[in-house]
N, C-alpha and C positions, 0 to 999 in steps of 0.2 A: 359185935353187934353189927349187922349190917344194915346199910341206910335205905331209906324207901326208894331212890334210883335205883340203886345195886340190885334191889329185891326184883323191881319191874324188869329193867334190862335182862337179868337170868332169867326170867319166866319169859318174856318175849323171844329171846333167841336160842331157849330151849323150845317154844312153841312152833316156832316159824322157821323153815328150813333157812328162808331168806329173808332177812331182817334188815331193813334200811333205814337210817336213824339222817333225820334230812330237816331241811326249814322248808314248812310247806308241809306236802302232800303230792302223792304221785299225780292228782289231777291238776293240782296246781302249786308246783314247785316255786318258793321265794326266793330263790338264789340259782345262778346260773350253774353252779358246780353242783348241787342238788339235781337239777334240771337236767345236766348230762348224765350224772349215773341211772335217773330213771328212764332216759332216753333209751341208753344202753341195754338196761334189762328189758325194756318193752320189746326194743328191738330182736331181742333173743328170744322172747317170750316167755322169760322167766316168771314163775308167780312169786309175787314179794308180798311183804308186807311194810308199813312204813311207820314210824311215830315221827311227830311234829316236833320238834326241839322248841319252836319257837313260842308253843300253847303253855310249856312248862318247863321255866326257870331251873328249877331242881335238877330234871331231867338234861336240859341242856348242859349243865355244870358236871352232872353225875357221869353223862356217857364220855366226855373228853377223861373223867378220873379212871373210869371204869376200864377202858381202852390204852391210857396211857397215851391218847392220840389228841392234839390240842384243836382240831378242826373238824366240822360237819359239812358235809354226809361222812358216814361211817357205814360199812358196809359188812354184814356178818353172814357168814353161809355155815349151816349146821354148827351153829355156835361157835367159830373161829371168825376172828377178826382179820378182815379180807385190806381193809385200806379206805381212803377217801378217793376222792374223783379223781386226782392223777394216777394212782394205782389202779384203779378199776380202769380207766381208759386205756394206761398201758397195756393191762392185761387184755383186753379186749381187742385191742390193736394188733398184739403178737398171738393172740390165739389162745393165751395161758386160762383165760377166763372160761372159755368153753371147755378146756382141758378139765378144769378143777369142778366144773358143776357136774359134768359126765363122773368123774372120780366120787363126786359126792351124792351121784344119784338124785339130782335136781333136773326136772324137766327143762328143755330147751332145744330152741333150733340153732 
């Protein structure tokens, strides 16, 4: 039997091509790591949705179990876990993030 967090996460990453689990939201990130990923996505003009893990303790723990990744933020593209702040930052700087978005047919600049 799936838990409520897993059900929600599966729906989120299925319904949204780019989904970011973060502390705060895109307009008001609540930590520097979340702010950095939002900044990268905004800079690239990527359409994305967010979920604020601070508003939901079940989601906050559930996302860590779902991805087997201990920290937030967590970025998903077309249902695939990409990584957290360090990985997204490295991919952005190397050009890998733009390549991935192109491959997944996600609009960006």
